N, C-alpha and C positions, 0 to 999 in steps of 0.2 A: 634054250639054258642063257642066262646070266654071265655076262661079263665077269671076271674075277674083280672082285672090290680093290678100289685105292683109297687108302687110311691118311690122308693129309696128317702129319702131326702138327700140333702147336695149339694156338688160341683160333676159335671159332667164334662165326657170327649165326644166330638163327633167327628165322625168319617164321612170321603166321599171317600171312598177308586174306587181308577182310578187305570188304569192299568200301570201307571208311578209314579202314586204321590199319597199321603195320605192326604188329608185336616183334620185339626186337631183344632177344637174351642174348648171354655171353658165358664160356667159361674159362678155369684157369688156365694157364699155358700146357699143364700135363693133361687139361684135358680127361679130370675125372668128376667136377660137378659142375653141373650149369647152374646160372642164376639169373632173372629178370632185368633187363639192361632200360629200355624207355618202351615209347610207343608214339609211333610216328601218325600225325594226322595227315591222311592222304590229302592232294590238293591238286600237282599235276604229275604228270610222270617225270617230267626236270625237275622237280623239286623233289619228289620224294626220292630218284637215283641220286641228287647232288646231297641228301642229306644220308642216305646207307652209303655213300662213298666218303664222307666223312666220318661215318663211325665206323668204316671199315679199317681207316687210317686211324683212328683214333685209340683202338682197339690192338690192333697189330695183328688183324685177322689173316689167317692163310686161309680159308676157304670161308663161304658163305653157304649154311643148312637150310635148302627150303623146303617147308611142309608142304606136302602133296596130296590134296584134298582126294584121297581116294574114295570109291563107293565101298559099304561095308562088308561086301563081297568080295574085293579087293582090286576090282575092276577100274577104269578108267572113263568117267565121264567126262562131259565139257569144261565143269570147274578144273578138272585135274589138268584139262590140255590148255586152258585158259591161263593156268598157273603155270606150264613150260612153258606158253611165249612168251610171255609176264617175265620169267627167270633169264629168259636168253635174252631179250632187250636189256636187262641190268647188267647181266654178264656183258655185253658191247659197251653199253655206258660207264662201267666201272673201269675197262683197261684204256677206255678214250678220257676220262676222267683223271685216271691214275698212271697212264703211261707204265700199266704192268698187269699179268691177268691176275684176276682171282677165279678159283675153279666155283662153279655154283651148282652145290650137292642135292639133289634130291632126298628126303625120308619122307614115308609114310606118316600121316599127321591124324590118323582116325584116333576118336576119343581124346585127343589132348585138351578140348576145350572143357569136355566133362572133367577130367582130371585136373585143368586150373579149377574150376568150379569147384571140388572138393576141396582142393587145397585151403581155398580162401574163402571157403564157409568154414574151414576152422582156425582163422587167421583175429577174432576177436572183433572185428571192424563192427562198425554201429550204424545205426540206418542213415545217421547223418555225411558216413563217408560212402555211400553208395555209387556214388556218382564213380568217384575215384578209383571205387574197389570195382567197376565195372571195366572202366578204362584198363586198369593195372592185369585182367581178366588176360588181355591181350596179349602182353608180355608174358605170363606166368604159363600160358599156350607156348607161346615159344621156346621158354626154357624147358616144357616138358617134352617137346621135339627134339630138342638137342640133348636132354640127358637122355632119351631113348636111343637116340644115336651114339651118344657118346658109349653107352651100356653094349652095345650091339659090336663097338668097335672094339670093345676089351674084349667080346668073345668070338673074335673075327667071325661076328656075322653073316653070311655067305647073302644073305638078300641083296637087291641091287636095282633101286627106282631111278638109277640115271644119275648120269652128270652135265654138264655144261663146261667144257675146258677148250677155252679160244688156244689159238696159235698166237705168239707175238711175230710183230711185222719185223721185218728182216731190220738189223740194228743199224745198218748206214742209212737206211730209211726211216726209221721209229721218230724219231722227231717233226720232221717234218710231217708226217702221214698220222699221228698220234691230235697233233696241233691242229691240222685240217678235220680230223675227226670231231675232234674237243668245239670245234668251233661250230659246227655243222649241227652237233648233238644243243651245244647250250643258245643255239638259235631258234630252238623250237622245232627243227623239221623232222618228221618223221620216217623218214627213207634211212631201208635198214644199213646197217654200218657194219661192209666186210670190206674189209682190207686183209686179205693174205689170210683168212681166219676160219676155222671148221668149230664146229660143237659136236657133242655126242649126247643122245637120249637112249633112254632106255625103249 
């Protein structure tokens, strides 16, 4: 049995995670309509997370929705488990880089790429713009994921694919601890960053 969903109000950022690129989408503050935002060319985990932290700040996002690549029968395979682990590291990195907690919410991304291809196929692009369209597909897929999440929120959908919601460190020690964790992160160390924190997954 799934736990009751928590639906954070406000602007969101959505991610379509790929091996070479990360499609990013956002929505209006009321959470009515999603739109493609940008595509991040993946380099290193440190660079990718730094770019995502900047986008979270720029968009004033209250949470990140991460597409979860389930199998077509709804089960989770290796790709979904890898995505969950990556999202956990992202949550720790966001807390270290921003000094605050940004929840990461998982949402079913099945058929999002197909839907994005359908949208772009009717966009009037010609063959000269093929590469730009191909890259835009990642951001469009993120928008499809986010719109699905927003629509589910309006319906009070009970499906729950899990989330990562870290605890903030104690206020009297937060500045020192966050600076320590940030220094470790920016130094590129791969050790797990856990300072008085926990996370939830389904």
